[in-house]
C-alpha positions as CSV (number, residue, x, y, z in Angstrom):
1,X,17.2,21.2,115.3
2,X,19.7,22.6,112.8
3,X,20.5,26.2,112.3
4,X,18.3,26.2,109.2
5,X,15.0,24.5,109.1
6,X,12.9,24.4,106.0
7,X,9.3,25.2,106.7
8,X,7.0,25.4,103.6
9,X,4.3,27.4,105.5
10,X,6.7,30.1,106.4
11,X,7.8,30.5,102.8
12,X,4.1,30.8,101.7
13,X,3.4,33.4,104.4
14,X,6.5,35.4,103.4
15,X,5.5,35.3,99.7
16,X,2.0,36.5,100.7
17,X,3.4,39.4,102.7
18,X,5.6,40.3,99.8
19,X,2.6,40.3,97.4
20,X,0.6,42.4,99.8
21,X,3.4,45.0,100.1
22,X,3.8,45.1,96.3
23,X,0.1,45.6,95.9
24,X,0.1,48.4,98.5
25,X,3.0,50.1,96.8
26,X,1.2,50.0,93.4
27,X,-1.9,51.5,94.9
28,X,0.1,54.3,96.5
29,X,1.9,55.1,93.3
30,X,-1.3,55.2,91.3
31,X,-3.0,57.4,93.9
32,X,-0.2,60.0,93.7
33,X,-0.8,63.0,91.4
34,X,1.3,62.8,88.3
35,X,3.8,65.5,87.5
36,X,2.3,66.4,84.2
37,X,2.6,69.1,81.6
38,X,-0.1,71.8,81.9
39,X,-1.5,74.4,79.7
40,X,-1.1,77.9,81.1
41,X,-2.0,81.1,79.3
42,X,1.0,83.1,78.2
43,X,0.5,86.7,79.3
44,X,3.7,88.1,77.6
45,X,5.9,86.6,74.9
46,X,9.4,87.8,74.0
47,X,10.5,87.0,70.5
48,X,13.8,85.1,70.2
49,X,16.8,86.8,68.7
50,X,17.6,84.8,65.5
51,X,21.2,83.7,65.6
52,X,23.1,85.4,62.8
53,X,24.9,82.2,61.8
54,X,21.6,80.3,61.6
55,X,20.2,83.1,59.3
56,X,23.2,82.8,57.0
57,X,22.9,79.1,56.9
58,X,19.1,79.5,56.4
59,X,18.3,77.2,59.3
60,X,14.6,77.3,60.2
61,X,12.3,75.2,62.3
62,X,10.6,74.8,65.6
63,X,12.3,74.3,69.0
64,X,10.2,72.4,71.6
65,X,10.9,73.4,75.2
66,X,9.8,72.6,78.7
67,X,9.4,75.5,81.0
68,X,9.0,75.3,84.8
69,X,6.7,78.2,85.8
70,X,6.3,79.3,89.4
71,X,2.9,80.2,90.9
72,X,3.3,83.9,90.0
73,X,3.8,83.1,86.3
74,X,7.6,83.6,86.1
75,X,9.7,81.1,84.3
76,X,12.1,79.4,86.8
77,X,13.8,77.1,84.3
78,X,13.8,76.1,80.7
79,X,15.2,73.1,78.9
80,X,15.1,72.1,75.2
81,X,13.2,68.9,74.4
82,X,13.8,68.9,70.6
83,X,14.8,71.1,67.8
84,X,17.9,72.5,66.1
85,X,20.9,72.9,68.4
86,X,21.8,76.2,66.8
87,X,18.4,77.7,67.5
88,X,17.9,76.2,71.0
89,X,19.9,78.7,73.1
90,X,18.0,81.7,71.5
91,X,14.7,79.9,72.1
92,X,15.6,79.2,75.8
93,X,16.7,82.8,76.3
94,X,13.4,84.1,74.9
95,X,11.2,81.8,76.9
96,X,13.0,82.7,80.2
97,X,11.6,86.2,79.7
98,X,8.0,85.1,79.1
99,X,5.3,85.7,81.7
100,X,2.5,83.2,82.3
101,X,-0.9,83.5,84.0
102,X,-0.7,83.1,87.8
103,X,-1.8,79.7,89.2
104,X,-2.3,78.0,92.6
105,X,1.0,76.1,92.2
106,X,4.0,75.9,90.0
107,X,3.8,73.8,86.8
108,X,5.7,72.5,83.8
109,X,4.6,73.9,80.5
110,X,5.5,72.7,77.0
111,X,6.1,75.5,74.5
112,X,7.2,75.8,70.9
113,X,9.3,78.6,69.4
114,X,9.4,78.8,65.6
115,X,12.2,80.3,63.6
116,X,11.5,81.2,60.0
117,X,13.2,83.4,57.4
118,X,11.0,86.3,56.3
119,X,11.5,87.3,52.7
Protein backbone atom coordinates (compact mmCIF):
# COMPACT_ATOMS: atom_id res chain seq x y z
CA UNK A 1 0.00 0.00 0.00
CA UNK A 2 1.31 3.45 -0.89
CA UNK A 3 1.04 6.57 1.23
CA UNK A 4 -1.84 7.74 -0.96
CA UNK A 5 -4.54 5.45 -2.15
CA UNK A 6 -7.33 6.62 -4.41
CA UNK A 7 -10.71 5.41 -3.23
CA UNK A 8 -13.70 6.73 -5.23
CA UNK A 9 -16.18 5.85 -2.46
CA UNK A 10 -14.35 8.01 0.08
CA UNK A 11 -14.48 10.99 -2.31
CA UNK A 12 -18.22 10.52 -2.76
CA UNK A 13 -18.74 10.30 0.99
CA UNK A 14 -16.65 13.44 1.55
CA UNK A 15 -18.59 15.34 -1.10
CA UNK A 16 -21.87 14.25 0.46
CA UNK A 17 -20.73 15.44 3.91
CA UNK A 18 -19.66 18.76 2.39
CA UNK A 19 -23.06 19.22 0.73
CA UNK A 20 -24.81 18.38 4.00
CA UNK A 21 -22.72 20.95 5.87
CA UNK A 22 -23.44 23.61 3.24
CA UNK A 23 -27.17 22.88 3.39
CA UNK A 24 -27.13 23.08 7.19
CA UNK A 25 -25.25 26.39 7.09
CA UNK A 26 -27.80 27.80 4.63
CA UNK A 27 -30.70 26.75 6.86
CA UNK A 28 -29.07 28.37 9.90
CA UNK A 29 -28.43 31.61 8.02
CA UNK A 30 -32.00 31.79 6.73
CA UNK A 31 -33.41 31.08 10.19
CA UNK A 32 -31.49 33.95 11.81
CA UNK A 33 -33.39 37.21 12.17
CA UNK A 34 -32.19 39.81 9.73
CA UNK A 35 -30.77 43.08 10.96
CA UNK A 36 -33.27 45.28 9.26
CA UNK A 37 -34.34 48.84 9.28
CA UNK A 38 -37.35 49.52 11.46
CA UNK A 39 -39.98 52.20 11.70
CA UNK A 40 -40.04 53.80 15.13
CA UNK A 41 -42.08 56.82 16.01
CA UNK A 42 -40.12 60.00 16.53
CA UNK A 43 -41.13 61.59 19.86
CA UNK A 44 -38.98 64.73 19.52
CA UNK A 45 -37.27 66.20 16.45
CA UNK A 46 -34.57 68.84 16.50
CA UNK A 47 -34.30 70.98 13.39
CA UNK A 48 -30.85 71.08 11.77
CA UNK A 49 -28.81 74.26 11.74
CA UNK A 50 -28.47 75.20 8.08
CA UNK A 51 -24.76 75.71 7.34
CA UNK A 52 -24.18 79.35 6.37
CA UNK A 53 -21.99 78.47 3.40
CA UNK A 54 -24.68 76.12 2.08
CA UNK A 55 -27.25 78.93 2.38
CA UNK A 56 -25.03 81.33 0.46
CA UNK A 57 -24.45 78.72 -2.24
CA UNK A 58 -28.21 77.96 -2.25
CA UNK A 59 -27.63 74.26 -1.64
CA UNK A 60 -30.85 72.41 -0.86
CA UNK A 61 -31.98 68.83 -0.74
CA UNK A 62 -32.50 65.79 1.42
CA UNK A 63 -29.92 63.93 3.49
CA UNK A 64 -30.70 60.26 4.13
CA UNK A 65 -29.33 58.87 7.37
CA UNK A 66 -29.25 55.64 9.37
CA UNK A 67 -29.65 56.07 13.10
CA UNK A 68 -28.97 53.36 15.66
CA UNK A 69 -31.51 53.82 18.43
CA UNK A 70 -31.24 52.16 21.85
CA UNK A 71 -34.25 50.58 23.60
CA UNK A 72 -34.93 53.82 25.55
CA UNK A 73 -35.30 55.79 22.31
CA UNK A 74 -31.98 57.64 22.46
CA UNK A 75 -29.86 57.87 19.32
CA UNK A 76 -26.60 56.00 19.85
CA UNK A 77 -25.02 56.59 16.44
CA UNK A 78 -25.81 58.22 13.10
CA UNK A 79 -24.27 57.82 9.67
CA UNK A 80 -25.09 59.48 6.36
CA UNK A 81 -26.33 57.15 3.64
CA UNK A 82 -26.75 59.75 0.88
CA UNK A 83 -27.11 63.47 0.36
CA UNK A 84 -25.02 66.58 -0.04
CA UNK A 85 -21.71 66.47 1.85
CA UNK A 86 -22.07 70.09 2.98
CA UNK A 87 -25.45 69.37 4.58
CA UNK A 88 -24.65 65.94 6.06
CA UNK A 89 -22.83 67.05 9.26
CA UNK A 90 -25.69 69.40 10.23
CA UNK A 91 -28.23 66.63 9.57
CA UNK A 92 -26.23 64.14 11.67
CA UNK A 93 -25.92 66.62 14.55
CA UNK A 94 -29.67 67.24 14.54
CA UNK A 95 -30.63 63.54 14.41
CA UNK A 96 -28.29 62.76 17.34
CA UNK A 97 -30.60 64.96 19.45
CA UNK A 98 -33.83 63.27 18.35
CA UNK A 99 -35.80 61.03 20.71
CA UNK A 100 -37.67 57.95 19.51
CA UNK A 101 -40.42 55.84 21.06
CA UNK A 102 -39.12 53.20 23.49
CA UNK A 103 -38.95 49.61 22.21
CA UNK A 104 -38.04 46.16 23.50
CA UNK A 105 -34.65 46.27 21.77
CA UNK A 106 -32.36 48.63 19.94
CA UNK A 107 -32.94 49.17 16.25
CA UNK A 108 -31.69 50.84 13.11
CA UNK A 109 -33.93 53.55 11.72
CA UNK A 110 -33.72 55.32 8.37
CA UNK A 111 -34.50 59.03 8.51
CA UNK A 112 -34.49 61.90 6.06
CA UNK A 113 -33.62 65.51 6.85
CA UNK A 114 -34.64 68.11 4.26
CA UNK A 115 -32.90 71.43 3.72
CA UNK A 116 -34.73 74.13 1.81
CA UNK A 117 -34.42 77.88 1.42
CA UNK A 118 -37.50 79.75 2.68
CA UNK A 119 -38.25 82.90 0.74
